[in-house]
DSSP file (Angstrom, degrees, kcal/mol; ACC not computed):
  #  RESIDUE AA STRUCTURE BP1 BP2  ACC     N-H-->O    O-->H-N    N-H-->O    O-->H-N    TCO  KAPPA ALPHA  PHI   PSI    X-CA   Y-CA   Z-CA
    1    1 A M              0   0    0      0, 0.0     2,-0.2     0, 0.0     3,-0.0   0.000 360.0 360.0 360.0 138.4   47.0  115.5  107.1
    2    2 A T     >  -     0   0    0     34,-0.1     4,-2.3     1,-0.1     5,-0.2  -0.511 360.0-108.1 -95.0 167.8   49.7  113.6  109.0
    3    3 A I  H  > S+     0   0    0     61,-0.5     4,-2.4     1,-0.2     5,-0.2   0.889 121.5  52.6 -62.6 -38.0   50.3  109.8  108.9
    4    4 A G  H  > S+     0   0    0      2,-0.2     4,-2.3     1,-0.2    -1,-0.2   0.915 109.4  47.8 -63.1 -43.4   48.9  109.6  112.4
    5    5 A Q  H  > S+     0   0    0      1,-0.2     4,-2.6     2,-0.2    -1,-0.2   0.885 111.4  51.7 -64.0 -38.5   45.7  111.4  111.4
    6    6 A K  H  X S+     0   0    0     -4,-2.3     4,-2.8     2,-0.2     5,-0.2   0.910 109.1  49.5 -65.9 -42.1   45.4  109.1  108.3
    7    7 A I  H  X S+     0   0    0     -4,-2.4     4,-2.6     2,-0.2    -2,-0.2   0.930 112.3  47.8 -62.8 -44.9   45.7  106.0  110.4
    8    8 A R  H  X S+     0   0    0     -4,-2.3     4,-3.0     2,-0.2     5,-0.3   0.932 112.1  50.2 -60.5 -45.2   43.1  107.2  112.8
    9    9 A E  H  X S+     0   0    0     -4,-2.6     4,-2.7     1,-0.2     5,-0.2   0.936 112.3  46.3 -59.2 -48.3   40.8  108.1  109.9
   10   10 A L  H  X S+     0   0    0     -4,-2.8     4,-1.4     1,-0.2    -1,-0.2   0.922 114.6  47.9 -60.5 -45.0   41.2  104.7  108.3
   11   11 A R  H  <>S+     0   0    0     -4,-2.6     5,-2.4    -5,-0.2     4,-0.4   0.931 114.5  44.7 -62.7 -47.3   40.7  102.9  111.5
   12   12 A E  H ><5S+     0   0    0     -4,-3.0     3,-1.2     1,-0.2    -2,-0.2   0.889 109.6  55.3 -67.5 -39.7   37.6  104.9  112.5
   13   13 A L  H 3<5S+     0   0    0     -4,-2.7    -1,-0.2    -5,-0.3    -2,-0.2   0.819 109.7  48.0 -62.8 -29.4   36.0  104.6  109.0
   14   14 A S  T 3<5S-     0   0    0     -4,-1.4    -1,-0.3    -5,-0.2    -2,-0.2   0.525 114.1-118.9 -87.9  -5.0   36.3  100.9  109.2
   15   15 A G  T < 5 +     0   0    0     -3,-1.2     2,-0.3    -4,-0.4    -3,-0.2   0.720  62.4 149.7  76.4  20.6   34.8  100.8  112.7
   16   16 A M      < -     0   0    0     -5,-2.4    -1,-0.3    -6,-0.2     2,-0.2  -0.659  42.2-131.2 -91.0 142.5   37.9   99.3  114.2
   17   17 A F    >>  -     0   0    0     -2,-0.3     4,-2.0     1,-0.1     3,-0.5  -0.545  23.8-114.1 -84.8 156.2   39.0   99.9  117.8
   18   18 A Q  H 3> S+     0   0    0      1,-0.2     4,-3.1     2,-0.2     5,-0.2   0.895 117.1  56.4 -56.3 -41.4   42.6  100.9  118.6
   19   19 A R  H 3> S+     0   0    0      1,-0.2     4,-1.5     2,-0.2    -1,-0.2   0.840 106.1  51.4 -63.6 -31.0   43.1   97.6  120.5
   20   20 A Q  H <> S+     0   0    0     -3,-0.5     4,-1.9     2,-0.2    -1,-0.2   0.938 113.7  42.1 -69.6 -46.6   42.2   95.7  117.3
   21   21 A L  H  X S+     0   0    0     -4,-2.0     4,-2.5     1,-0.2     5,-0.2   0.900 112.2  54.2 -68.3 -39.2   44.6   97.6  115.1
   22   22 A S  H  X>S+     0   0    0     -4,-3.1     5,-2.6     1,-0.2     4,-0.9   0.873 107.8  51.3 -63.1 -34.2   47.3   97.5  117.7
   23   23 A A  H  <5S+     0   0    0     -4,-1.5     3,-0.3    -5,-0.2    -1,-0.2   0.909 109.8  49.1 -66.3 -41.8   46.9   93.7  117.8
   24   24 A I  H  <5S+     0   0    0     -4,-1.9    -2,-0.2     1,-0.2    -1,-0.2   0.907 116.9  41.6 -62.2 -41.8   47.2   93.5  114.0
   25   25 A L  H  <5S-     0   0    0     -4,-2.5    -1,-0.2    -5,-0.1    -2,-0.2   0.579 108.8-127.3 -81.6 -10.1   50.3   95.6  114.1
   26   26 A E  T  <5 +     0   0    0     -4,-0.9     2,-0.3    -3,-0.3    -3,-0.2   0.919  69.1 118.7  59.5  47.2   51.7   93.8  117.2
   27   27 A I      < -     0   0    0     -5,-2.6    -1,-0.3    -6,-0.1    -2,-0.1  -0.867  69.9 -87.0-130.6 166.7   52.2   97.1  119.1
   28   28 A G     >  -     0   0    0     -2,-0.3     4,-2.1     1,-0.1     5,-0.2  -0.379  29.8-121.1 -74.9 154.3   50.7   98.3  122.3
   29   29 A D  H  > S+     0   0    0      1,-0.2     4,-2.3     2,-0.2     5,-0.1   0.908 114.2  51.7 -58.0 -43.8   47.4  100.2  122.5
   30   30 A G  H  > S+     0   0    0      1,-0.2     4,-2.1     2,-0.2    -1,-0.2   0.869 107.4  52.2 -63.5 -37.4   49.2  103.2  124.1
   31   31 A Y  H  > S+     0   0    0      2,-0.2     4,-2.0     1,-0.2    -1,-0.2   0.916 109.3  49.3 -65.9 -42.4   51.8  103.3  121.4
   32   32 A L  H  X S+     0   0    0     -4,-2.1     4,-2.8     1,-0.2    -2,-0.2   0.899 108.6  54.2 -62.8 -39.8   49.1  103.3  118.7
   33   33 A S  H  X S+     0   0    0     -4,-2.3     4,-1.4     1,-0.2    -1,-0.2   0.915 108.5  48.5 -59.5 -43.3   47.4  106.2  120.5
   34   34 A R  H  <>S+     0   0    0     -4,-2.1     5,-3.4     2,-0.2     6,-1.2   0.857 110.6  51.8 -66.8 -34.5   50.6  108.2  120.5
   35   35 A I  H ><5S+     0   0    0     -4,-2.0     3,-1.8     4,-0.2    -2,-0.2   0.948 110.0  48.1 -63.7 -48.2   51.0  107.5  116.7
   36   36 A E  H 3<5S+     0   0    0     -4,-2.8    -1,-0.2     1,-0.3    -2,-0.2   0.754 112.2  50.0 -66.0 -23.4   47.5  108.7  116.0
   37   37 A N  T 3<5S-     0   0    0     -4,-1.4    -1,-0.3    -5,-0.2    -2,-0.2   0.213 116.1-115.5 -98.1  13.9   48.2  111.8  118.1
   38   38 A D  T < 5S+     0   0    0     -3,-1.8    -3,-0.2     2,-0.2    -2,-0.1   0.784  85.6 117.1  58.6  31.7   51.4  112.5  116.2
   39   39 A Q  S   <S+     0   0    0     -5,-3.4     2,-0.3     1,-0.2    -4,-0.2   0.619  80.1  26.3 -97.3 -18.3   53.6  112.0  119.3
   40   40 A K  S    S-     0   0    0     -6,-1.2     2,-0.4    -9,-0.1    -2,-0.2  -0.957  79.3-125.3-137.8 155.9   55.3  109.0  117.8
   41   41 A I        -     0   0    0     -2,-0.3    -6,-0.1    -3,-0.1     2,-0.1  -0.878  27.8-121.0-104.6 136.5   56.1  107.9  114.2
   42   42 A I        -     0   0    0     -2,-0.4     2,-0.2    -7,-0.1     5,-0.0  -0.380  34.0-100.5 -71.0 150.8   55.0  104.5  113.0
   43   43 A K    >   -     0   0    0      1,-0.1     3,-1.6    -2,-0.1     4,-0.5  -0.480  26.9-124.0 -71.9 144.3   57.6  102.2  111.7
   44   44 A R  T >  S+     0   0    0      1,-0.3     3,-1.6     2,-0.2     4,-0.5   0.851 108.2  62.9 -58.5 -36.6   57.8  102.0  108.0
   45   45 A E  T 3> S+     0   0    0      1,-0.3     4,-0.6     2,-0.2     3,-0.4   0.718  95.1  62.3 -65.1 -18.9   57.3   98.2  107.9
   46   46 A H  H <> S+     0   0    0     -3,-1.6     4,-2.3     1,-0.2    -1,-0.3   0.679  85.1  76.9 -77.3 -17.3   53.9   98.7  109.4
   47   47 A L  H <> S+     0   0    0     -3,-1.6     4,-2.8    -4,-0.5    -1,-0.2   0.880  91.2  52.1 -62.8 -38.4   52.7  100.7  106.4
   48   48 A K  H  > S+     0   0    0     -4,-0.5     4,-2.5    -3,-0.4    -1,-0.2   0.911 109.7  49.6 -64.3 -41.4   52.2   97.6  104.3
   49   49 A T  H  X S+     0   0    0     -4,-0.6     4,-2.9     2,-0.2    -2,-0.2   0.912 112.6  47.2 -63.1 -42.4   50.1   96.0  107.0
   50   50 A I  H  X S+     0   0    0     -4,-2.3     4,-2.5     2,-0.2    -2,-0.2   0.918 111.3  51.6 -64.6 -43.5   48.0   99.2  107.2
   51   51 A S  H  X>S+     0   0    0     -4,-2.8     5,-1.8     1,-0.2     4,-0.7   0.918 115.2  41.7 -58.9 -45.0   47.6   99.3  103.5
   52   52 A T  H  <5S+     0   0    0     -4,-2.5     3,-0.4     3,-0.2    -2,-0.2   0.913 113.9  52.0 -68.6 -44.2   46.5   95.7  103.3
   53   53 A T  H  <5S+     0   0    0     -4,-2.9    -2,-0.2     1,-0.2    -1,-0.2   0.894 123.6  27.5 -61.2 -42.2   44.2   96.0  106.4
   54   54 A F  H  <5S-     0   0    0     -4,-2.5    -1,-0.2    -5,-0.2    -2,-0.2   0.336 103.4-123.3-106.4   6.1   42.4   99.0  105.1
   55   55 A N  T  <5 +     0   0    0     -4,-0.7     2,-0.3    -3,-0.4    -3,-0.2   0.940  63.6 138.2  52.0  54.8   42.8   98.4  101.3
   56   56 A C      < -     0   0    0     -5,-1.8     2,-0.2    -6,-0.2    -1,-0.2  -0.826  61.1 -75.2-127.3 167.1   44.5  101.8  100.7
   57   57 A S     >  -     0   0    0     -2,-0.3     4,-1.7     1,-0.2     5,-0.1  -0.409  26.6-157.1 -67.8 124.0   47.4  103.0   98.7
   58   58 A I  H  > S+     0   0    0     -2,-0.2     4,-2.7     1,-0.2     5,-0.2   0.845  95.2  57.7 -66.3 -33.9   50.8  102.2  100.1
   59   59 A T  H  > S+     0   0    0      2,-0.2     4,-2.2     1,-0.2    -1,-0.2   0.888 105.4  49.3 -66.9 -37.5   52.3  105.1   98.1
   60   60 A D  H  > S+     0   0    0      2,-0.2     4,-2.1     1,-0.2    -1,-0.2   0.918 112.8  47.7 -65.1 -42.4   50.0  107.6   99.8
   61   61 A L  H  X S+     0   0    0     -4,-1.7     4,-2.4     1,-0.2    -2,-0.2   0.915 111.6  50.2 -64.2 -42.9   50.9  106.1  103.2
   62   62 A E  H  X S+     0   0    0     -4,-2.7     4,-2.8     2,-0.2     5,-0.2   0.897 108.7  52.3 -63.2 -40.0   54.6  106.3  102.4
   63   63 A A  H  X S+     0   0    0     -4,-2.2     4,-2.5     1,-0.2    -1,-0.2   0.922 112.0  45.5 -62.3 -43.6   54.3  109.9  101.3
   64   64 A L  H  X S+     0   0    0     -4,-2.1     4,-2.2     2,-0.2   -61,-0.5   0.888 112.4  51.8 -65.3 -38.6   52.6  110.9  104.5
   65   65 A W  H  X S+     0   0    0     -4,-2.4     4,-1.9     2,-0.2    -2,-0.2   0.929 112.2  45.0 -63.9 -46.3   55.2  108.9  106.5
   66   66 A I  H  X S+     0   0    0     -4,-2.8     4,-2.6     1,-0.2     5,-0.2   0.914 111.7  53.1 -64.1 -42.9   58.1  110.6  104.8
   67   67 A A  H  X S+     0   0    0     -4,-2.5     4,-2.9    -5,-0.2    -1,-0.2   0.895 108.1  51.0 -59.5 -40.5   56.4  114.0  105.2
   68   68 A S  H  X S+     0   0    0     -4,-2.2     4,-2.3     2,-0.2    -1,-0.2   0.898 110.7  48.5 -64.8 -40.2   56.0  113.4  108.9
   69   69 A K  H  X S+     0   0    0     -4,-1.9     4,-1.5     2,-0.2    -2,-0.2   0.911 113.3  47.2 -65.8 -42.0   59.7  112.5  109.2
   70   70 A I  H  X S+     0   0    0     -4,-2.6     4,-2.1     2,-0.2     5,-0.2   0.935 111.5  50.9 -64.6 -45.9   60.8  115.6  107.3
   71   71 A Y  H  X S+     0   0    0     -4,-2.9     4,-2.2     1,-0.2    -2,-0.2   0.919 108.0  52.5 -57.7 -44.5   58.5  117.8  109.4
   72   72 A D  H  < S+     0   0    0     -4,-2.3    -1,-0.2     1,-0.2     4,-0.2   0.850 110.8  49.2 -60.8 -33.9   59.9  116.4  112.6
   73   73 A L  H  < S+     0   0    0     -4,-1.5    -1,-0.2    -3,-0.2    -2,-0.2   0.871 124.0  26.5 -72.4 -38.2   63.4  117.2  111.3
   74   74 A V  H >< S+     0   0    0     -4,-2.1     3,-2.2     1,-0.1     6,-0.2   0.494  86.4 103.8-107.4  -4.4   62.7  120.9  110.3
   75   75 A K  T 3< S+     0   0    0     -4,-2.2    -1,-0.1     1,-0.3    -3,-0.1   0.769  90.1  38.6 -56.2 -30.3   59.8  122.0  112.5
   76   76 A D  T 3  S+     0   0    0     -4,-0.2     2,-0.4    -3,-0.2    -1,-0.3   0.339  92.4 108.8-101.9   6.7   62.0  124.1  114.8
   77   77 A E    X   -     0   0    0     -3,-2.2     3,-1.3     1,-0.1     4,-0.2  -0.702  61.1-147.9 -89.7 132.2   64.3  125.5  112.1
   78   78 A R  T 3  S+     0   0    0     -2,-0.4     3,-0.3     1,-0.3     4,-0.1   0.841 101.1  44.4 -64.3 -34.4   64.0  129.1  111.2
   79   79 A E  T 3> S+     0   0    0      1,-0.2     4,-2.6     2,-0.1    -1,-0.3  -0.015  76.5 124.7-100.5  28.8   65.0  128.4  107.6
   80   80 A A  H <> S+     0   0    0     -3,-1.3     4,-2.6     1,-0.2     5,-0.2   0.908  72.4  47.7 -57.5 -47.6   62.7  125.3  107.2
   81   81 A L  H  > S+     0   0    0     -3,-0.3     4,-2.2     1,-0.2    -1,-0.2   0.908 113.0  48.2 -64.8 -40.9   60.8  126.5  104.2
   82   82 A N  H  > S+     0   0    0      2,-0.2     4,-2.4     1,-0.2    -1,-0.2   0.918 112.1  50.0 -63.3 -42.5   64.0  127.6  102.3
   83   83 A A  H  X S+     0   0    0     -4,-2.6     4,-2.6     1,-0.2    -2,-0.2   0.899 109.8  50.8 -62.8 -41.0   65.6  124.2  103.1
   84   84 A L  H  X S+     0   0    0     -4,-2.6     4,-2.3     2,-0.2    -1,-0.2   0.896 109.6  50.3 -64.9 -39.7   62.5  122.4  101.9
   85   85 A R  H  X S+     0   0    0     -4,-2.2     4,-2.1     2,-0.2    -2,-0.2   0.922 112.0  47.6 -62.7 -43.6   62.6  124.3   98.6
   86   86 A L  H  X S+     0   0    0     -4,-2.4     4,-2.3     1,-0.2    -2,-0.2   0.902 111.0  51.0 -64.5 -40.7   66.3  123.5   98.2
   87   87 A A  H  X S+     0   0    0     -4,-2.6     4,-2.4     2,-0.2    -1,-0.2   0.899 108.3  52.8 -63.0 -40.1   65.6  119.9   98.9
   88   88 A E  H  X S+     0   0    0     -4,-2.3     4,-2.5     1,-0.2    -1,-0.2   0.916 109.2  49.1 -61.4 -42.8   62.8  119.8   96.3
   89   89 A E  H  X S+     0   0    0     -4,-2.1     4,-2.6     1,-0.2    -1,-0.2   0.898 110.4  51.1 -62.8 -40.3   65.2  121.3   93.7
   90   90 A Q  H  X S+     0   0    0     -4,-2.3     4,-2.6     2,-0.2    -2,-0.2   0.899 109.9  49.1 -65.1 -40.6   67.8  118.6   94.6
   91   91 A V  H  X S+     0   0    0     -4,-2.4     4,-2.5     2,-0.2    -2,-0.2   0.933 112.7  47.6 -63.5 -45.5   65.3  115.8   94.2
   92   92 A K  H  X S+     0   0    0     -4,-2.5     4,-2.0     1,-0.2    -2,-0.2   0.913 113.3  48.5 -61.6 -42.9   64.2  117.2   90.9
   93   93 A Y  H  X S+     0   0    0     -4,-2.6     4,-1.2     2,-0.2    -2,-0.2   0.926 112.1  48.3 -63.7 -45.4   67.8  117.6   89.7
   94   94 A T  H  X S+     0   0    0     -4,-2.6     4,-0.5     1,-0.2     3,-0.4   0.904 111.7  49.7 -63.0 -41.9   68.7  114.0   90.8
   95   95 A K  H >< S+     0   0    0     -4,-2.5     3,-0.9     1,-0.2    -1,-0.2   0.872 108.5  53.2 -65.4 -36.5   65.7  112.5   89.1
   96   96 A S  H 3< S+     0   0    0     -4,-2.0    -1,-0.2     1,-0.2    -2,-0.2   0.738 103.4  58.2 -72.3 -20.8   66.5  114.4   85.9
   97   97 A Q  H 3<        0   0    0     -4,-1.2    -1,-0.2    -3,-0.4    -2,-0.2   0.621 360.0 360.0 -81.2 -13.9   70.0  113.0   85.9
   98   98 A K    <<        0   0    0     -3,-0.9    -1,-0.2    -4,-0.5    -2,-0.2   0.464 360.0 360.0 -85.3 360.0   68.8  109.4   85.9
């Protein structure tokens, strides 16, 4: 699931229209539509508002947001999976050093 799909799911489950959520986030309806269709990435500062609005985990939203940014970076790379594995090892190594 992408961050856009999650936002759409949360919005639809609550019975909210795009124009209502876009007003809460202070963004345009069209921009929200592009976010939900994974054509644009939502700004990180909007995640807290979404978390509060829909009473959902900010950490889950942040993980999806980061995953979407990473995917956008590597989606056209031939060695994407190898790079992701190496990045995972680097994160684990860095965390173990702290």
